[in-house]
TIMI-2910 file (N, C-alpha, C, CB; in pm, 1 decimal, decimal comma, always signed):
<rs>
+----------+----------+----------+----------+----------+----------+----------+----------+----------+----------+----------+----------+------+
!      n_x !      n_y !      n_z !     ca_x !     ca_y !     ca_z !      c_x !      c_y !      c_z !     cb_x !     cb_y !     cb_z ! resn !
+----------+----------+----------+----------+----------+----------+----------+----------+----------+----------+----------+----------+------+
!  -2108,5 !   -784,1 !  -3437,5 !  -1997,4 !   -808,8 !  -3527,8 !  -2045,3 !   -788,5 !  -3670,5 !  -1939,7 !   -951,5 !  -3508,1 !  Met !
!  -1957,8 !   -736,2 !  -3752,0 !  -1993,3 !   -714,6 !  -3891,4 !  -1953,4 !   -837,9 !  -3972,1 !  -1924,7 !   -586,6 !  -3947,5 !  Arg !
!  -2030,1 !   -868,9 !  -4075,1 !  -1995,6 !   -984,0 !  -4160,1 !  -1866,3 !   -958,6 !  -4237,1 !  -2110,2 !  -1014,5 !  -4258,7 !  Pro !
!  -1799,5 !  -1066,3 !  -4270,8 !  -1676,1 !  -1055,1 !  -4348,2 !  -1702,8 !   -992,8 !  -4483,6 !  -1610,9 !  -1191,8 !  -4365,3 !  Leu !
!  -1615,7 !   -909,3 !  -4527,0 !  -1627,1 !   -847,5 !  -4657,0 !  -1704,8 !   -717,7 !  -4656,3 !  -1690,2 !   -941,5 !  -4750,6 !  Gly !
!  -1774,4 !   -690,0 !  -4547,4 !  -1850,1 !   -565,7 !  -4539,1 !  -1755,0 !   -453,2 !  -4500,1 !  -1967,3 !   -577,7 !  -4437,1 !  Gln !
!  -1763,5 !   -338,3 !  -4566,6 !  -1672,3 !   -228,0 !  -4533,1 !  -1698,1 !   -176,7 !  -4390,9 !  -1687,9 !   -112,6 !  -4634,9 !  Pro !
!  -1594,0 !   -126,3 !  -4332,3 !  -1601,5 !    -73,6 !  -4197,0 !  -1648,0 !    +70,3 !  -4202,0 !  -1465,6 !    -84,6 !  -4125,4 !  Val !
!  -1750,3 !   +100,2 !  -4124,0 !  -1799,4 !   +237,3 !  -4113,0 !  -1726,9 !   +302,2 !  -3995,8 !  -1956,1 !   +241,9 !  -4093,5 !  Asp !
!  -1629,6 !   +387,1 !  -4026,0 !  -1547,2 !   +444,0 !  -3919,7 !  -1621,1 !   +549,0 !  -3837,3 !  -1422,7 !   +504,8 !  -3978,7 !  Ile !
!  -1736,0 !   +593,2 !  -3884,4 !  -1810,9 !   +694,6 !  -3810,8 !  -1921,0 !   +634,6 !  -3723,6 !  -1871,2 !   +793,7 !  -3907,3 !  Tyr !
!  -1938,1 !   +503,7 !  -3726,8 !  -2043,0 !   +436,9 !  -3650,2 !  -1985,7 !   +390,3 !  -3516,0 !  -2102,1 !   +316,6 !  -3730,1 !  Asn !
!  -2001,9 !   +471,3 !  -3412,6 !  -1946,6 !   +437,8 !  -3281,6 !  -2021,4 !   +323,3 !  -3215,9 !  -1949,3 !   +559,0 !  -3191,3 !  Glu !
!  -2149,5 !   +310,4 !  -3241,1 !  -2229,2 !   +205,3 !  -3178,2 !  -2178,9 !    +67,3 !  -3217,6 !  -2376,5 !   +220,0 !  -3216,2 !  Glu !
!  -2126,8 !    +55,6 !  -3339,5 !  -2075,0 !    -72,3 !  -3386,5 !  -1958,4 !   -117,4 !  -3298,8 !  -2031,0 !    -62,2 !  -3534,0 !  Gln !
!  -1870,4 !    -26,6 !  -3264,3 !  -1753,5 !    -61,6 !  -3185,1 !  -1786,2 !    -72,2 !  -3037,2 !  -1644,1 !    +40,2 !  -3206,3 !  Tyr !
!  -1876,4 !     +8,4 !  -2989,0 !  -1912,6 !     +4,0 !  -2848,2 !  -1983,3 !   -126,1 !  -2813,5 !  -2000,6 !   +122,5 !  -2812,7 !  Met !
!  -2058,9 !   -180,6 !  -2906,4 !  -2130,6 !   -304,2 !  -2878,4 !  -2037,4 !   -424,7 !  -2880,8 !  -2243,0 !   -323,6 !  -2978,7 !  Ser !
!  -1925,4 !   -415,0 !  -2952,0 !  -1832,1 !   -526,9 !  -2957,3 !  -1752,4 !   -541,5 !  -2829,3 !  -1738,2 !   -510,4 !  -3073,6 !  Glu !
!  -1732,4 !   -433,9 !  -2755,1 !  -1652,9 !   -436,9 !  -2634,2 !  -1733,9 !   -382,1 !  -2517,4 !  -1523,4 !   -357,1 !  -2652,8 !  Tyr !
!  -1821,0 !   -463,7 !  -2459,5 !  -1902,0 !   -413,5 !  -2348,9 !  -1815,6 !   -389,8 !  -2225,1 !  -2015,7 !   -511,9 !  -2316,5 !  Pro !
!  -1850,0 !   -290,1 !  -2151,1 !  -1776,6 !   -256,2 !  -2029,9 !  -1874,9 !   -206,3 !  -1925,9 !  -1667,0 !   -150,1 !  -2057,9 !  Ser !
!  -1845,1 !   -233,2 !  -1800,5 !  -1934,1 !   -186,5 !  -1695,4 !  -1882,6 !    -58,2 !  -1631,2 !  -1951,3 !   -294,1 !  -1590,0 !  Asn !
!  -1776,7 !     +1,1 !  -1683,8 !  -1729,7 !   +130,3 !  -1635,3 !  -1640,1 !   +124,7 !  -1513,4 !  -1844,8 !   +215,0 !  -1604,9 !  Gly !
!  -1592,8 !     +7,3 !  -1474,3 !  -1507,9 !     -3,2 !  -1355,8 !  -1364,0 !    -40,4 !  -1389,2 !  -1565,3 !   -104,8 !  -1260,8 !  Arg !
!  -1326,7 !    -31,1 !  -1515,3 !  -1190,0 !    -65,0 !  -1552,7 !  -1089,5 !    +30,7 !  -1490,8 !  -1175,4 !    -64,7 !  -1703,4 !  Asn !
!  -1127,3 !   +156,6 !  -1475,6 !  -1039,0 !   +254,6 !  -1412,0 !  -1012,6 !   +220,2 !  -1266,8 !  -1098,8 !   +393,8 !  -1421,6 !  Gly !
!  -1112,4 !   +160,8 !  -1200,5 !  -1093,9 !   +118,2 !  -1061,9 !   -987,4 !     +9,4 !  -1053,2 !  -1226,8 !    +67,8 !  -1002,6 !  Phe !
!   -989,2 !    -83,7 !  -1148,4 !   -891,4 !   -193,4 !  -1147,1 !   -750,3 !   -140,5 !  -1168,1 !   -925,2 !   -297,4 !  -1255,4 !  Ala !
!   -735,1 !    -49,8 !  -1261,5 !   -602,6 !     +8,1 !  -1288,3 !   -555,6 !    +88,6 !  -1166,9 !   -606,1 !    +98,6 !  -1415,3 !  Val !
!   -646,5 !   +165,6 !  -1107,3 !   -611,4 !   +243,5 !   -988,3 !   -570,2 !   +151,9 !   -874,1 !   -729,2 !   +332,1 !   -945,0 !  Thr !
!   -642,7 !    +43,1 !   -855,8 !   -608,7 !    -52,9 !   -750,1 !   -470,6 !   -112,7 !   -773,5 !   -713,8 !   -164,7 !   -742,8 !  Ala !
!   -441,3 !   -148,3 !   -897,2 !   -311,6 !   -208,7 !   -927,8 !   -197,3 !   -109,8 !   -906,3 !   -309,8 !   -259,9 !  -1071,8 !  Leu !
!   -212,4 !    +10,7 !   -955,7 !   -105,0 !   +110,4 !   -943,2 !    -81,8 !   +147,2 !   -797,1 !   -138,7 !   +237,0 !  -1024,6 !  Val !
!   -189,0 !   +176,4 !   -723,5 !   -171,3 !   +213,6 !   -582,6 !   -123,0 !    +94,6 !   -499,7 !   -303,0 !   +268,1 !   -524,6 !  Thr !
!   -162,5 !    -25,9 !   -537,0 !   -113,6 !   -144,5 !   -465,8 !    +35,4 !   -165,0 !   -485,1 !   -188,1 !   -268,0 !   -512,1 !  Gly !
!    +82,3 !   -149,2 !   -608,0 !   +226,3 !   -163,9 !   -633,9 !   +304,4 !    -55,1 !   -561,2 !   +255,6 !   -158,4 !   -785,9 !  Ile !
!   +254,0 !    +68,2 !   -565,7 !   +321,9 !   +177,2 !   -493,7 !   +322,1 !   +152,4 !   -342,8 !   +254,2 !   +312,2 !   -524,4 !  Leu !
!   +213,6 !    +96,5 !   -291,5 !   +207,7 !    +66,7 !   -147,6 !   +313,1 !    -36,2 !   -108,6 !    +67,8 !    +15,7 !   -108,7 !  Ala !
!   +330,0 !   -138,0 !   -191,7 !   +432,4 !   -239,7 !   -161,6 !   +571,5 !   -178,2 !   -168,0 !   +422,2 !   -358,9 !   -260,2 !  Val !
!   +597,7 !    -98,1 !   -270,2 !   +729,9 !    -36,3 !   -284,6 !   +758,9 !    +56,4 !   -166,3 !   +739,0 !    +42,2 !   -417,7 !  Val !
!   +663,0 !   +144,3 !   -133,3 !   +685,6 !   +238,9 !    -24,1 !   +689,4 !   +171,1 !   +111,8 !   +578,3 !   +344,8 !    -24,6 !  Phe !
!   +624,3 !    +56,9 !   +126,9 !   +621,9 !     -9,4 !   +257,4 !   +759,0 !    -64,7 !   +296,2 !   +519,3 !   -122,0 !   +256,9 !  Ser !
!   +846,1 !    -87,1 !   +199,2 !   +979,7 !   -137,8 !   +229,8 !  +1077,5 !    -27,7 !   +269,4 !  +1034,0 !   -212,7 !   +111,1 !  Phe !
!  +1040,5 !    +96,9 !   +253,1 !  +1131,3 !   +207,4 !   +282,1 !  +1101,7 !   +260,3 !   +422,2 !  +1117,6 !   +320,6 !   +175,8 !  Ile !
!  +1197,2 !   +247,2 !   +515,2 !  +1172,1 !   +296,2 !   +651,1 !  +1146,0 !   +446,5 !   +652,0 !  +1290,6 !   +263,4 !   +742,4 !  Pro !
!  +1058,4 !   +488,4 !   +738,6 !  +1017,6 !   +627,2 !   +761,9 !   +937,2 !   +685,4 !   +646,3 !  +1139,4 !   +713,0 !   +786,4 !  Phe !
!   +957,9 !   +641,3 !   +523,4 !   +876,0 !   +687,2 !   +411,8 !   +759,7 !   +590,1 !   +393,2 !   +960,6 !   +699,0 !   +280,9 !  Ile !
!   +768,7 !   +475,9 !   +457,2 !   +664,9 !   +374,3 !   +447,4 !   +530,1 !   +418,4 !   +499,3 !   +707,1 !   +253,6 !   +520,3 !  Gly !
!   +524,7 !   +531,4 !   +566,7 !   +396,5 !   +583,1 !   +614,9 !   +304,0 !   +614,1 !   +497,5 !   +417,8 !   +709,5 !   +701,0 !  Ile !
!   +362,4 !   +640,0 !   +381,4 !   +282,2 !   +663,8 !   +261,3 !   +201,4 !   +539,1 !   +226,1 !   +372,6 !   +704,5 !   +142,6 !  Ile !
!   +256,5 !   +422,0 !   +257,6 !   +185,6 !   +297,4 !   +229,4 !    +58,0 !   +285,1 !   +312,0 !   +276,3 !   +178,0 !   +256,3 !  Ala !
!    +53,8 !   +349,8 !   +428,8 !    -67,9 !   +346,2 !   +509,8 !   -182,0 !   +419,4 !   +440,6 !    -42,3 !   +407,4 !   +647,4 !  Phe !
!   -149,6 !   +510,8 !   +353,1 !   -252,8 !   +581,9 !   +276,6 !   -284,7 !   +505,5 !   +148,7 !   -207,1 !   +726,2 !   +243,1 !  Val !
!   -181,7 !   +457,4 !    +79,8 !   -201,3 !   +393,0 !    -50,0 !   -264,4 !   +254,0 !    -39,3 !    -69,3 !   +382,5 !   -121,6 !  Leu !
!   -226,5 !   +177,6 !    +62,2 !   -276,3 !    +40,3 !    +73,4 !   -428,2 !    +34,2 !    +91,3 !   -208,6 !    -29,6 !   +189,8 !  Ala !
!   -487,5 !   +112,1 !   +181,0 !   -634,8 !   +107,2 !   +189,1 !   -704,2 !   +154,9 !    +61,6 !   -682,3 !   +191,2 !   +305,6 !  Pro !
!   -642,8 !   +249,3 !     -8,6 !   -699,7 !   +293,3 !   -136,1 !   -698,0 !   +177,3 !   -236,0 !   -621,2 !   +415,5 !   -192,5 !  Ile !
!   -585,8 !   +105,8 !   -242,1 !   -574,9 !     -9,0 !   -333,0 !   -675,1 !   -118,3 !   -295,4 !   -431,5 !    -65,9 !   -331,0 !  Ala !
!   -690,6 !   -143,3 !   -167,5 !   -785,0 !   -246,4 !   -123,2 !   -928,1 !   -206,4 !   -158,6 !   -772,2 !   -270,2 !    +29,0 !  Ile !
!   -961,3 !    -81,4 !   -135,5 !  -1097,0 !    -33,6 !   -164,9 !  -1127,1 !    -39,7 !   -314,3 !  -1115,1 !   +109,9 !   -114,0 !  Thr !
!  -1038,8 !    +15,7 !   -396,3 !  -1061,5 !    +14,5 !   -540,7 !  -1057,8 !   -127,8 !   -595,7 !   -957,1 !   +101,2 !   -611,8 !  Phe !
!   -971,7 !   -212,5 !   -540,7 !   -967,1 !   -351,4 !   -585,7 !  -1095,3 !   -426,0 !   -555,7 !   -851,4 !   -422,7 !   -521,6 !  Gly !
!  -1151,6 !   -401,8 !   -436,9 !  -1277,4 !   -466,7 !   -401,4 !  -1392,2 !   -416,4 !   -489,3 !  -1309,7 !   -442,5 !   -253,5 !  Ala !
!  -1392,4 !   -287,9 !   -518,6 !  -1497,9 !   -232,4 !   -604,1 !  -1486,4 !   -280,3 !   -748,8 !  -1493,3 !    -80,3 !   -600,1 !  Leu !
!  -1364,9 !   -308,0 !   -792,9 !  -1341,9 !   -344,1 !   -933,1 !  -1345,2 !   -494,2 !   -958,9 !  -1209,9 !   -289,5 !   -977,9 !  Ala !
!  -1372,8 !   -575,0 !   -859,0 !  -1372,1 !   -719,4 !   -880,3 !  -1477,6 !   -765,9 !   -981,0 !  -1393,6 !   -789,8 !   -749,0 !  Leu !
!  -1581,2 !   -686,3 !  -1000,3 !  -1685,5 !   -724,6 !  -1095,5 !  -1661,4 !   -665,3 !  -1234,4 !  -1821,5 !   -680,6 !  -1043,8 !  Lys !
!  -1543,5 !   -607,1 !  -1256,9 !  -1514,1 !   -543,2 !  -1385,4 !  -1457,5 !   -644,2 !  -1484,5 !  -1415,5 !   -427,0 !  -1366,4 !  Ser !
!  -1430,4 !   -593,1 !  -1603,8 !  -1370,2 !   -676,8 !  -1707,9 !  -1225,3 !   -711,0 !  -1673,3 !  -1376,6 !   -605,6 !  -1844,4 !  Asp !
!  -1160,7 !   -627,0 !  -1599,1 !  -1019,4 !   -647,3 !  -1564,1 !  -1008,5 !   -703,4 !  -1422,8 !   -939,7 !   -514,5 !  -1575,7 !  Lys !
!  -1069,0 !   -817,6 !  -1402,2 !  -1072,3 !   -880,0 !  -1270,3 !   -931,5 !   -914,6 !  -1221,1 !  -1159,1 !  -1006,0 !  -1273,8 !  Arg !
!   -843,5 !   -952,9 !  -1312,3 !   -706,9 !   -987,3 !  -1273,8 !   -631,9 !   -868,2 !  -1216,9 !   -631,6 !  -1042,6 !  -1392,5 !  Gly !
!   -646,8 !   -753,4 !  -1281,0 !   -581,7 !   -632,9 !  -1228,9 !   -640,5 !   -593,0 !  -1094,8 !   -594,9 !   -517,3 !  -1328,2 !  Gln !
!   -771,1 !   -606,6 !  -1081,4 !   -836,6 !   -572,6 !   -954,9 !   -786,8 !   -663,3 !   -843,3 !   -989,6 !   -583,6 !   -968,2 !  Ala !
!   -776,5 !   -791,4 !   -870,9 !   -729,8 !   -887,1 !   -770,6 !   -583,2 !   -862,3 !   -735,9 !   -748,6 !  -1031,0 !   -820,9 !  Leu !
!   -501,8 !   -833,0 !   -836,3 !   -360,9 !   -802,5 !   -811,0 !   -346,9 !   -676,0 !   -726,3 !   -284,7 !   -786,2 !   -943,7 !  Ala !
!   -426,5 !   -575,2 !   -754,0 !   -424,9 !   -453,2 !   -673,7 !   -468,6 !   -478,5 !   -531,8 !   -513,1 !   -348,4 !   -735,8 !  Gly !
!   -570,8 !   -562,0 !   -516,7 !   -619,2 !   -598,0 !   -383,5 !   -511,4 !   -671,8 !   -303,8 !   -745,6 !   -684,7 !   -394,2 !  Leu !
!   -444,8 !   -764,7 !   -367,2 !   -339,5 !   -841,6 !   -300,9 !   -219,4 !   -751,9 !   -268,8 !   -295,5 !   -960,5 !   -389,4 !  Ile !
!   -176,0 !   -671,0 !   -364,3 !    -62,6 !   -580,1 !   -339,3 !    -94,9 !   -481,8 !   -227,9 !    -25,5 !   -503,4 !   -467,4 !  Cys !
!   -216,3 !   -431,0 !   -225,2 !   -256,3 !   -340,5 !   -117,7 !   -252,3 !   -409,0 !    +17,5 !   -395,3 !   -286,2 !   -143,5 !  Gly !
!   -298,7 !   -532,3 !    +22,4 !   -293,4 !   -608,3 !   +147,7 !   -151,6 !   -636,5 !   +192,7 !   -367,7 !   -738,4 !   +132,5 !  Gly !
!    -66,6 !   -675,3 !    +98,5 !    +74,4 !   -700,8 !   +131,6 !   +142,6 !   -572,6 !   +178,8 !   +149,3 !   -759,0 !     +9,2 !  Val !
!   +117,3 !   -462,4 !   +109,8 !   +175,4 !   -334,7 !   +150,8 !   +130,8 !   -293,4 !   +289,4 !   +139,2 !   -226,8 !    +51,9 !  Gly !
!     +4,2 !   -318,0 !   +321,7 !    -47,5 !   -284,1 !   +454,1 !    +15,5 !   -371,5 !   +561,6 !   -199,6 !   -298,5 !   +457,4 !  Leu !
!    +28,7 !   -500,5 !   +534,0 !    +90,1 !   -591,8 !   +631,6 !   +235,8 !   -554,3 !   +656,4 !    +80,6 !   -737,8 !   +582,6 !  Val !
!   +310,1 !   -526,5 !   +551,8 !   +450,9 !   -488,9 !   +567,7 !   +462,9 !   -357,7 !   +645,7 !   +519,5 !   -475,7 !   +429,6 !  Ile !
!   +376,8 !   -263,4 !   +617,8 !   +379,8 !   -135,4 !   +689,2 !   +348,3 !   -153,4 !   +837,6 !   +280,2 !    -37,2 !   +626,3 !  Ser !
!   +252,6 !   -239,2 !   +867,2 !   +218,5 !   -265,5 !  +1007,4 !   +335,8 !   -334,0 !  +1078,2 !    +90,7 !   -353,4 !  +1017,2 !  Val !
!   +403,1 !   -425,1 !  +1008,9 !   +520,7 !   -490,1 !  +1068,6 !   +631,1 !   -388,6 !  +1097,5 !   +574,1 !   -600,6 !   +975,5 !  Leu !
!   +656,6 !   -297,2 !  +1002,3 !   +757,4 !   -193,5 !  +1024,8 !   +718,9 !   -104,9 !  +1143,2 !   +775,6 !   -107,9 !   +898,4 !  Trp !
!   +591,6 !    -68,0 !  +1149,9 !   +545,7 !    +17,4 !  +1259,1 !   +560,8 !    -53,3 !  +1393,3 !   +399,6 !    +58,7 !  +1237,2 !  Leu !
!   +528,5 !   -181,5 !  +1397,5 !   +543,8 !   -259,2 !  +1520,5 !   +690,9 !   -267,5 !  +1560,4 !   +485,1 !   -400,7 !  +1503,1 !  Thr !
!   +776,3 !   -296,4 !  +1464,7 !   +919,9 !   -304,7 !  +1493,3 !   +973,6 !   -170,9 !  +1543,5 !   +997,2 !   -348,7 !  +1367,7 !  Leu !
!   +933,3 !    -63,9 !  +1479,7 !   +978,2 !    +69,6 !  +1520,2 !   +927,7 !   +104,2 !  +1659,5 !   +930,8 !   +175,0 !  +1419,7 !  Phe !
!   +802,6 !    +70,8 !  +1689,3 !   +744,8 !    +99,2 !  +1820,7 !   +817,0 !    +21,4 !  +1930,2 !   +595,2 !    +65,1 !  +1821,8 !  Thr !
!   +846,8 !   -104,4 !  +1904,6 !   +918,6 !   -186,3 !  +2002,4 !  +1060,0 !   -132,5 !  +2023,9 !   +923,9 !   -333,5 !  +1956,4 !  Val !
!  +1125,8 !    -93,6 !  +1915,2 !  +1262,9 !    -41,8 !  +1927,1 !  +1265,6 !    +89,9 !  +2004,4 !  +1325,0 !    -22,1 !  +1787,5 !  Ala !
!  +1173,1 !   +179,5 !  +1974,0 !  +1169,3 !   +307,8 !  +2043,8 !  +1129,8 !   +287,4 !  +2189,7 !  +1071,0 !   +404,6 !  +1974,6 !  Val !
!  +1036,5 !   +195,4 !  +2213,9 !   +996,5 !   +166,4 !  +2351,7 !  +1112,1 !   +109,3 !  +2433,1 !   +879,2 !    +69,0 !  +2353,2 !  Gly !
!  +1188,6 !    +18,9 !  +2373,3 !  +1305,3 !    -37,8 !  +2442,0 !  +1412,1 !    +66,9 !  +2467,2 !  +1364,0 !   -152,2 !  +2360,9 !  Gly !
!  +1433,1 !   +153,5 !  +2371,5 !  +1531,7 !   +260,8 !  +2388,9 !  +1486,6 !   +358,5 !  +2497,0 !  +1554,5 !   +335,6 !  +2256,1 !  Ala !
!  +1358,4 !   +384,5 !  +2505,2 !  +1306,9 !   +476,9 !  +2607,1 !  +1327,8 !   +419,7 !  +2746,5 !  +1157,4 !   +506,1 !  +2583,5 !  Ala !
!  +1308,8 !   +288,7 !  +2762,6 !  +1330,3 !   +225,8 !  +2893,3 !  +1477,9 !   +233,6 !  +2931,1 !  +1282,5 !    +78,1 !  +2891,9 !  Val !
!  +1565,8 !   +203,2 !  +2836,2 !  +1709,7 !   +211,2 !  +2862,6 !  +1752,3 !   +353,9 !  +2896,5 !  +1788,8 !   +160,4 !  +2741,5 !  Glu !
!  +1700,0 !   +448,5 !  +2824,9 !  +1733,0 !   +588,4 !  +2848,9 !  +1683,2 !   +633,5 !  +2984,9 !  +1674,1 !   +676,6 !  +2739,7 !  Leu !
!  +1565,7 !   +588,7 !  +3023,4 !  +1510,6 !   +621,9 !  +3154,5 !  +1598,0 !   +563,8 !  +3265,4 !  +1366,2 !   +570,0 !  +3167,4 !  Asp !
!  +1640,5 !   +439,3 !  +3248,3 !  +1728,6 !   +377,1 !  +3347,8 !  +1861,5 !   +452,4 !  +3356,2 !  +1753,4 !   +228,3 !  +3313,0 !  Glu !
!  +1913,4 !   +497,8 !  +3245,8 !  +2038,4 !   +574,3 !  +3244,6 !  +2023,0 !   +704,9 !  +3322,0 !  +2082,2 !   +603,5 !  +3100,0 !  Tyr !
!  +1914,1 !   +777,7 !  +3298,7 !  +1893,4 !   +904,7 !  +3369,3 !  +1874,1 !   +884,7 !  +3519,3 !  +1772,7 !   +977,5 !  +3311,7 !  Phe !
!  +1808,9 !   +776,3 !  +3557,0 !  +1794,4 !   +745,7 !  +3700,5 !  +1931,7 !   +717,9 !  +3760,1 !  +1699,2 !   +623,5 !  +3722,8 !  Val !
!  +2017,1 !   +645,0 !  +3691,4 !  +2151,7 !   +613,8 !  +3739,1 !  +2236,0 !   +740,9 !  +3750,5 !  +2219,9 !   +512,8 !  +3644,9 !  Cys !
!  +2225,5 !   +829,1 !  +3650,8 !  +2302,3 !   +953,7 !  +3653,8 !  +2255,4 !  +1042,7 !  +3768,8 !  +2289,2 !  +1028,7 !  +3519,3 !  Val !
!  +2126,1 !  +1049,3 !  +3790,6 !  +2073,6 !  +1130,4 !  +3900,1 !  +2116,5 !  +1076,0 !  +4036,4 !  +1921,6 !  +1136,9 !  +3892,2 !  Asp !
!  +2128,7 !   +943,4 !  +4047,1 !  +2165,3 !   +882,5 !  +4175,1 !  +2316,5 !   +883,9 !  +4198,7 !  +2113,8 !   +739,5 !  +4181,0 !  Ala !
!  +2395,5 !   +905,8 !  +4094,3 !  +2541,5 !   +901,7 !  +4107,9 !  +2589,7 !  +1023,5 !  +4185,7 !  +2609,9 !   +896,0 !  +3968,6 !  Ala !
!  +2677,8 !   +995,1 !  +4283,8 !  +2732,4 !  +1103,3 !  +4365,0 !  +2879,1 !  +1126,0 !  +4327,6 !  +2718,4 !  +1071,1 !  +4516,7 !  Val !
!  +2951,7 !  +1019,8 !  +4305,0 !  +3094,2 !  +1032,9 !  +4275,3 !  +3118,2 !  +1011,8 !  +4125,7 !  +3177,2 !   +931,8 !  +4358,7 !  Thr !
!  +3238,0 !  +1043,9 !  +4081,6 !  +3275,5 !  +1027,8 !  +3942,2 !  +3279,0 !   +880,6 !  +3902,6 !  +3410,8 !  +1092,4 !  +3916,3 !  Ala !
!  +3315,8 !   +792,7 !  +3997,3 !  +3319,2 !   +650,2 !  +3967,0 !  +3178,0 !   +595,1 !  +3944,7 !  +3388,7 !   +573,6 !  +4080,0 !  Glu !
!  +3084,7 !   +640,7 !  +4027,9 !  +2945,4 !   +596,0 !  +4010,7 !  +2889,1 !   +648,1 !  +3876,6 !  +2856,6 !   +645,7 !  +4130,3 !  Glu !
!  +2927,1 !   +769,6 !  +3841,9 !  +2881,0 !   +826,4 !  +3715,2 !  +2941,3 !   +751,0 !  +3596,3 !  +2917,2 !   +976,0 !  +3707,3 !  Leu !
!  +3066,7 !   +712,1 !  +3607,9 !  +3131,3 !   +635,1 !  +3502,2 !  +3071,0 !   +496,3 !  +3488,0 !  +3279,7 !   +623,9 !  +3529,2 !  Ala !
!  +3017,7 !   +443,2 !  +3597,0 !  +2955,4 !   +310,3 !  +3594,6 !  +2821,8 !   +311,6 !  +3521,7 !  +2935,7 !   +258,7 !  +3736,6 !  Ala !
!  +2763,9 !   +429,2 !  +3511,8 !  +2634,1 !   +437,8 !  +3441,7 !  +2657,5 !   +417,6 !  +3294,3 !  +2563,4 !   +574,7 !  +3467,4 !  Cys !
+----------+----------+----------+----------+----------+----------+----------+----------+----------+----------+----------+----------+------+
</rs>
């Protein structure tokens, strides 16, 4: 820090660099936060939520790497958003898998009934 009243040397970069130390991981924290927020947003959109499966692990990875940075809050928020986005995406995938599986069973039963039907009344009963 420079003493009060001393003029500022605008060409002395070392003076300013020493006042704000950084470990070089601030970009990781910002990346974690942005990808985490995008993962949460995309995870709520059916069929487009698959993008969250890519973004959420990126947010979790960058958030974990950036926890030792100056922007620990952003890193933690990115880590949490990435986790939430991943959980929501997994829930959507599970729901979709169960729904498609149930529809496939019903459709299979319908085709078996149609194949077994001999008369128009039996076919109408399917």
